[in-house]
C-alpha positions as CSV (number, residue, x, y, z in Angstrom):
1,M,-22.8,-8.4,16.2
2,D,-24.0,-11.7,17.5
3,L,-27.2,-13.6,17.1
4,E,-27.4,-16.7,19.2
5,L,-30.6,-18.8,19.2
6,D,-29.3,-22.0,20.1
7,D,-30.8,-24.6,22.5
8,N,-34.6,-23.5,21.7
9,D,-37.5,-25.1,19.9
10,L,-37.3,-23.0,16.8
11,T,-38.9,-24.6,13.9
12,G,-39.4,-23.9,10.0
13,P,-36.7,-22.7,7.6
14,I,-34.0,-20.3,8.2
15,P,-34.9,-16.9,6.9
16,P,-33.0,-15.7,3.8
17,E,-33.4,-12.3,5.1
18,L,-30.5,-12.9,7.4
19,G,-28.3,-12.4,4.7
20,N,-28.9,-8.8,4.9
21,L,-27.3,-8.6,8.4
22,T,-24.0,-7.8,6.7
23,R,-22.1,-6.8,9.8
24,L,-23.1,-10.2,11.7
25,T,-20.0,-11.9,13.1
26,N,-21.5,-14.7,15.1
27,L,-24.7,-16.9,14.1
28,E,-25.7,-19.8,16.2
29,F,-28.9,-21.8,15.4
30,D,-27.7,-25.0,16.8
31,D,-29.8,-27.6,18.6
32,N,-33.3,-26.5,17.3
33,N,-35.9,-27.9,15.0
34,L,-35.1,-26.0,11.9
35,A,-36.0,-27.6,8.6
36,G,-35.5,-27.0,5.0
37,P,-32.6,-25.7,2.9
38,I,-29.8,-23.5,4.1
39,P,-30.3,-20.2,2.5
40,A,-27.7,-18.9,0.0
41,E,-27.9,-15.6,1.3
42,L,-25.9,-16.5,4.4
43,G,-23.1,-16.5,1.8
44,N,-23.4,-12.5,2.0
45,L,-22.3,-12.3,5.8
46,A,-18.7,-11.2,4.9
47,E,-17.9,-10.5,8.5
48,L,-18.9,-13.9,9.9
49,T,-16.4,-15.6,12.0
50,N,-18.7,-18.3,13.4
51,L,-21.6,-20.3,11.9
52,E,-23.2,-23.0,13.9
53,L,-26.4,-24.7,12.1
54,N,-25.8,-28.1,14.0
55,G,-28.3,-30.2,15.5
56,N,-31.2,-29.4,13.3
57,G,-33.2,-31.0,10.5
58,L,-31.8,-28.9,7.7
59,T,-32.0,-30.6,4.2
60,G,-30.6,-29.8,0.7
61,T,-26.9,-29.1,-0.1
62,V,-24.3,-27.1,1.4
63,P,-24.4,-23.7,-0.3
64,P,-21.4,-23.0,-2.6
65,E,-22.0,-19.4,-1.7
66,F,-20.5,-20.2,1.7
67,G,-17.0,-20.0,-0.1
68,S,-17.4,-16.2,0.0
69,L,-17.1,-16.1,3.9
70,A,-13.5,-15.1,4.0
71,S,-13.5,-14.3,7.7
72,L,-15.2,-17.4,8.9
73,R,-13.2,-19.5,11.3
74,R,-15.8,-22.1,12.4
75,L,-18.4,-23.9,10.1
76,D,-20.6,-26.5,12.1
77,L,-23.2,-28.3,10.1
78,Q,-23.2,-31.6,12.1
79,G,-26.4,-33.6,12.7
80,N,-28.6,-32.5,9.9
81,R,-30.0,-34.3,6.7
82,L,-27.8,-32.5,4.3
83,T,-27.3,-34.3,0.7
84,G,-25.1,-33.8,-2.2
85,E,-21.4,-33.3,-2.5
86,V,-19.1,-30.8,-0.6
87,P,-18.9,-27.7,-2.6
88,A,-15.1,-27.0,-3.9
89,E,-15.9,-23.2,-3.1
90,L,-15.1,-24.1,0.7
91,G,-11.5,-24.3,-0.4
92,N,-11.7,-20.4,-0.4
93,L,-12.2,-20.2,3.4
94,R,-8.5,-19.4,4.1
95,S,-9.3,-18.4,7.7
96,L,-11.2,-21.5,8.7
97,R,-9.9,-23.6,11.7
98,S,-12.8,-25.8,12.5
99,L,-15.1,-27.7,9.8
100,D,-17.9,-30.4,10.8
101,F,-20.0,-32.1,8.4
102,S,-20.6,-35.3,10.4
103,A,-23.8,-37.1,10.8
104,N,-25.3,-35.9,7.4
105,E,-26.1,-37.7,4.1
106,L,-23.3,-36.1,2.0
107,T,-21.8,-38.1,-0.8
108,G,-18.9,-38.1,-3.3
109,T,-15.3,-37.2,-3.1
110,L,-13.9,-34.6,-0.7
111,P,-12.8,-31.6,-3.1
112,L,-9.0,-31.2,-3.6
113,S,-9.6,-27.6,-2.9
114,L,-9.8,-28.3,0.8
115,A,-6.2,-28.7,1.0
116,R,-5.9,-25.1,0.6
117,L,-7.3,-24.4,4.1
118,S,-3.8,-24.0,5.8
119,M,-5.3,-22.7,9.1
120,L,-7.6,-25.7,9.5
121,E,-7.0,-27.6,12.7
122,S,-10.2,-29.6,13.2
123,F,-12.1,-31.5,10.5
124,D,-15.0,-34.1,10.9
125,Y,-16.7,-35.4,8.0
126,S,-17.6,-39.0,9.8
127,D,-21.0,-40.6,9.4
128,N,-21.5,-39.7,5.8
129,R,-20.8,-41.3,2.4
130,L,-17.9,-39.2,1.6
131,C,-14.4,-40.6,0.7
132,V,-10.8,-39.2,0.2
133,P,-9.4,-38.4,-3.3
134,V,-6.3,-40.4,-4.3
135,D,-4.0,-37.7,-4.2
136,R,-0.9,-37.9,-2.2
137,S,-0.5,-34.1,-1.3
138,F,-4.5,-34.2,-0.2
139,R,-3.9,-37.3,1.9
140,A,-0.8,-35.7,3.6
141,W,-2.7,-32.4,4.3
142,L,-5.5,-34.4,5.9
143,D,-3.0,-36.5,8.0
144,G,-1.3,-33.3,9.1
145,L,-4.4,-31.9,10.7
146,A,-4.4,-31.8,14.6
147,S,-8.0,-33.3,14.7
148,H,-9.2,-35.4,11.8
149,I,-12.4,-37.7,12.1
150,G,-13.7,-39.5,9.3
151,T,-13.6,-42.9,7.5
152,G,-10.5,-42.1,5.5
153,A,-11.9,-44.3,2.9
154,D,-10.2,-43.8,-0.4
155,C,-12.5,-43.0,-3.5
156,G,-10.1,-45.2,-5.3
157,F,-6.5,-45.6,-5.8
158,R,-3.7,-45.6,-8.4
159,L,-0.4,-47.6,-8.2
160,D,2.4,-46.5,-10.7
161,F,4.8,-49.3,-9.3
162,D,7.7,-46.8,-8.7
163,D,8.9,-49.3,-6.0
164,A,7.9,-52.5,-4.8
165,S,6.5,-50.9,-1.4
166,E,3.2,-50.3,-3.5
167,I,2.3,-53.8,-3.3
168,D,3.0,-54.0,0.5
169,G,0.2,-55.8,2.0
170,W,-1.0,-57.4,-1.0
171,N,-1.7,-61.3,-1.0
172,R,-0.6,-63.9,-3.5
173,T,-1.4,-67.5,-4.0
174,A,1.6,-70.2,-3.2
175,S,2.6,-70.4,-6.8
176,T,2.5,-66.7,-7.6
177,A,5.7,-64.6,-8.5
178,A,5.7,-60.9,-8.3
179,E,8.3,-58.4,-8.9
180,V,8.5,-54.7,-9.6
181,R,11.2,-53.7,-12.1
182,D,11.8,-50.4,-13.8
183,G,8.1,-49.2,-12.8
184,V,6.5,-52.2,-14.2
185,L,5.1,-55.0,-11.9
186,E,5.2,-58.3,-13.3
187,V,2.8,-61.3,-12.1
188,G,3.4,-64.7,-13.2
189,S,3.5,-68.4,-11.7
190,T,6.5,-70.6,-10.5
191,E,4.5,-73.4,-12.2
192,G,3.8,-73.7,-15.8
193,G,0.3,-73.5,-16.6
194,D,-0.7,-72.3,-13.3
195,F,-2.2,-68.9,-12.3
196,G,-0.5,-66.0,-11.0
197,L,-2.8,-64.1,-8.5
198,L,-1.9,-60.9,-6.4
199,Y,-4.7,-59.5,-4.7
200,K,-5.9,-57.1,-2.0
201,L,-9.4,-57.5,-0.3
202,D,-11.2,-54.7,1.5
203,V,-9.4,-52.2,-0.7
204,F,-12.4,-49.8,0.0
205,D,-13.7,-49.0,3.5
206,W,-17.2,-48.8,1.6
207,P,-18.4,-50.9,-1.3
208,V,-18.3,-48.5,-4.5
209,G,-21.2,-48.5,-7.0
210,D,-20.4,-46.7,-10.2
211,W,-16.8,-47.4,-10.8
212,R,-14.0,-47.2,-13.4
213,A,-11.1,-49.7,-13.2
214,G,-8.1,-49.5,-15.7
215,A,-4.6,-50.8,-15.9
216,G,-1.7,-50.6,-18.4
217,L,-1.4,-54.3,-19.2
218,A,1.0,-56.2,-21.3
219,R,2.1,-59.9,-21.5
220,S,5.3,-61.9,-22.1
221,D,3.8,-65.1,-23.7
222,T,1.3,-65.1,-26.4
223,A,-0.3,-68.2,-25.1
224,A,-1.3,-66.5,-21.7
225,F,-3.4,-63.6,-20.7
226,S,-3.1,-60.6,-18.3
227,A,-6.3,-59.7,-16.4
228,L,-7.6,-57.2,-14.0
229,W,-10.1,-58.7,-11.5
230,L,-12.7,-56.8,-9.4
231,E,-14.0,-58.3,-6.4
232,T,-17.7,-57.7,-5.9
233,D,-19.8,-57.7,-2.6
234,H,-22.2,-60.2,-3.7
235,S,-22.2,-63.8,-2.4
236,R,-22.5,-65.5,-5.9
237,W,-21.3,-63.2,-8.6
238,Q,-18.1,-62.6,-6.9
239,T,-15.8,-61.3,-9.6
240,I,-15.9,-59.4,-12.9
241,V,-12.7,-59.6,-15.1
242,I,-11.5,-57.7,-17.9
243,E,-8.8,-59.9,-19.6
244,I,-6.5,-59.4,-22.6
245,G,-4.6,-62.1,-24.5
246,S,-4.0,-64.0,-27.7
247,G,-6.9,-64.8,-30.1
248,Q,-9.0,-67.7,-28.9
249,V,-12.2,-69.2,-29.8
250,M,-15.1,-68.2,-27.0
251,G,-16.9,-71.7,-26.7
252,V,-18.2,-74.3,-28.9
253,D,-21.2,-72.3,-30.2
254,T,-19.3,-69.5,-31.7
255,A,-16.5,-69.1,-34.3
256,A,-15.6,-65.6,-33.0
257,E,-12.0,-65.2,-32.2
258,T,-11.0,-62.6,-29.6
259,N,-8.1,-61.1,-27.8
260,W,-10.0,-59.3,-25.1
261,R,-13.0,-60.4,-23.2
262,V,-15.1,-59.9,-20.0
263,L,-15.7,-62.8,-17.6
264,F,-17.7,-63.4,-14.4
265,W,-16.9,-65.7,-11.6
266,D,-20.1,-67.5,-10.5
267,N,-19.4,-69.0,-7.1
268,D,-22.4,-71.4,-7.4
269,L,-22.0,-72.5,-11.0
270,D,-22.2,-76.3,-10.4
271,A,-23.3,-76.5,-6.8
272,P,-23.2,-74.3,-3.8
273,G,-19.7,-73.2,-3.3
274,E,-18.6,-74.9,-6.6
275,G,-17.6,-71.8,-8.7
276,G,-16.5,-71.4,-12.4
277,W,-15.8,-68.7,-14.9
278,V,-18.7,-67.8,-17.1
279,Y,-19.1,-65.6,-20.1
280,F,-22.5,-64.8,-21.7
281,S,-22.9,-65.3,-25.5
282,D,-22.7,-62.1,-27.6
283,Y,-21.6,-60.3,-24.3
284,G,-18.2,-58.6,-23.9
285,Y,-15.5,-60.0,-26.2
286,G,-13.7,-59.2,-29.5
287,W,-10.6,-58.0,-31.0
288,S,-8.4,-55.0,-30.8
289,A,-5.3,-54.1,-32.8
290,S,-4.0,-52.2,-29.6
291,V,-4.1,-55.7,-27.9
292,D,-2.5,-57.6,-30.6
293,A,0.5,-55.0,-30.6
294,N,1.6,-55.7,-27.0
295,E,2.4,-59.6,-27.5
296,A,6.1,-58.8,-26.9
297,G,5.4,-57.7,-23.4
298,E,6.8,-54.3,-24.0
299,V,3.7,-52.4,-25.5
300,F,1.2,-51.4,-22.8
301,T,-2.4,-51.3,-23.5
302,E,-4.7,-48.9,-21.8
303,T,-7.4,-51.2,-20.6
304,I,-10.4,-49.8,-18.9
305,L,-13.5,-51.4,-17.4
306,E,-16.4,-49.1,-16.0
307,L,-19.9,-49.6,-14.6
308,S,-22.3,-46.5,-14.8
309,G,-26.0,-47.4,-13.6
310,D,-26.3,-50.9,-15.0
311,T,-24.2,-50.4,-18.1
312,L,-20.7,-51.9,-18.4
313,R,-18.1,-50.5,-20.9
314,V,-14.8,-51.7,-22.1
315,L,-12.4,-49.1,-23.5
316,I,-9.0,-50.0,-25.1
317,D,-6.8,-47.1,-25.9
318,G,-9.4,-44.8,-25.6
319,D,-11.5,-46.7,-28.0
320,M,-15.1,-47.9,-26.9
321,L,-15.1,-51.4,-27.7
322,F,-18.2,-52.6,-25.9
323,E,-21.1,-51.0,-24.2
324,A,-24.1,-52.9,-22.7
325,P,-26.3,-53.6,-19.7
326,L,-25.1,-56.3,-17.2
327,P,-26.5,-59.6,-18.0
328,G,-29.9,-60.0,-16.2
329,R,-28.9,-62.4,-13.6
330,I,-26.1,-60.4,-12.4
331,R,-28.0,-57.0,-12.5
332,E,-30.8,-58.6,-10.5
333,A,-28.3,-59.9,-7.9
334,G,-26.8,-56.4,-7.4
335,A,-23.3,-57.4,-8.0
336,T,-22.2,-53.8,-8.4
337,G,-20.3,-53.1,-5.3
338,I,-16.5,-53.3,-5.7
339,Q,-14.3,-54.1,-2.5
340,G,-11.4,-55.9,-3.7
341,V,-8.9,-55.9,-6.7
342,W,-6.7,-58.6,-8.3
343,M,-4.0,-58.5,-10.8
344,A,-3.7,-61.9,-12.6
345,F,-1.7,-63.9,-15.1
346,R,-4.0,-66.3,-16.6
347,P,-2.5,-69.6,-18.5
348,G,-4.0,-70.0,-21.8
349,T,-3.0,-73.8,-21.8
350,S,-1.9,-76.3,-19.5
351,S,1.8,-75.5,-20.0
352,A,1.6,-71.6,-20.6
353,T,4.5,-69.8,-18.7
354,G,5.3,-66.2,-18.8
355,V,3.9,-63.0,-16.8
356,A,1.3,-60.4,-16.9
357,R,2.8,-57.0,-16.8
358,F,1.1,-53.8,-15.2
359,D,2.6,-50.4,-16.0
360,W,-0.1,-49.0,-13.6
361,I,-3.3,-49.7,-12.2
362,E,-6.3,-47.4,-11.0
363,V,-9.5,-47.8,-9.6
364,D,-12.1,-45.2,-8.8
365,G,-15.7,-45.2,-7.5
366,G,-18.3,-43.7,-5.2
367,A,-19.4,-45.1,-1.8
368,T,-22.8,-47.0,-2.1
369,R,-24.1,-47.3,1.4
370,R,-24.1,-46.1,5.0
371,G,-23.7,-48.1,8.3
372,T,-20.9,-50.7,8.9
373,P,-19.7,-52.4,5.6
374,A,-19.6,-56.0,5.4
375,A,-16.0,-57.2,5.1
376,V,-15.1,-59.7,2.4
377,S,-15.1,-63.3,3.9
378,P,-11.6,-64.4,4.0
379,G,-12.8,-67.8,2.8
380,R,-14.4,-66.6,-0.5
381,M,-11.5,-65.7,-2.6
382,P,-9.0,-68.2,-1.4
383,G,-11.5,-70.7,-2.4
384,M,-11.6,-69.4,-5.8
385,A,-7.8,-69.2,-5.9
386,K,-7.4,-72.8,-4.6
387,K,-9.7,-74.1,-7.5
388,A,-7.4,-72.0,-9.9
389,A,-4.2,-73.7,-8.4
390,A,-5.8,-77.0,-8.5
391,S,-6.8,-76.7,-12.2
392,A,-3.0,-75.9,-13.3
393,A,-3.0,-79.0,-15.6
394,Q,-6.5,-78.4,-16.8
395,P,-7.2,-74.6,-16.8
396,I,-10.9,-73.9,-15.5
397,P,-13.2,-74.1,-18.4
398,I,-15.1,-70.9,-19.5
399,R,-18.9,-71.8,-19.6
400,V,-21.2,-70.2,-22.2
401,K,-24.5,-69.0,-20.8
402,Q,-27.3,-67.2,-22.2
403,R,-28.3,-63.7,-21.0
């Protein structure tokens, strides 16, 4: 049984009573002016093989009840105003051959369950805020489709350093030494007292908002630091850093000692384009026995830095060490979009040597905007790197600022 009402001037919502037509095999409402949510009752159409609702003004979410349409071969929802995430239940559509979500306002991660669609030939999720989960089998399934249209943007990534190929395409400064041995990445410097900086810009096709970044960190010199840097998409507050290292006084106005801390790079600290490191008094530093235990470079500390809303958190080996809103000036600037990642060895003195050791690194987040993302300016981060390298004999001072 067919119901084809495409290419008309139909308005209003889709009647939920259509869910009573249980022998319907083809339903086409494409290219009308329909509005409102897609009725969940359409999930009752057990014999439906073709459902085309594209080219309307439908709103709301994709009904998870569609996962019951076991006979469905084509699902076209292109060109509406649908929001929310793609329901995992769609992975039950084992007969599906064509799936089109393009030109909507969907967000979040494509569900891993879609990889169960072994019959799928064509998949289009372009012009949304959807990203691909960091899962090798899912990526292999996606790449194996006959037709795949979408950003391909990762929701995040994980590197376990099984071999050196995982850092292919990453950049480094001139004095940086990097090597993968026995599943561990070592980042150091060929010059005593110099930074070791291994980085990749434009990691994400879209800036990500709420994010969680972590690494298994260790170090081989107690006078140096291991650090994970996150490149933001803001012109001034370019970098947020979680750093672990030996105890150190955090500025002249405090006697607190620390072996972990959160730092920020202010690109215009002294003058436009004259940047420097900043930490905020009473903000994001302290002592952890887990960090203290890895001074031999063989014990790795699970170090997590995450942002949810405007709240930044630090977790070390599962313990919450710090939780507070971002400092006001950064929050107001909106420096919450992560685009690049750095793995860093930071000298604690003008002669410190050694390496930062990374057992793994992982960054996850959700896309924040539509349209064409602004690429990270190639002149931005090298400028910071040049200052770091030029300050080898005198490490860049860390400034204290009030929140």
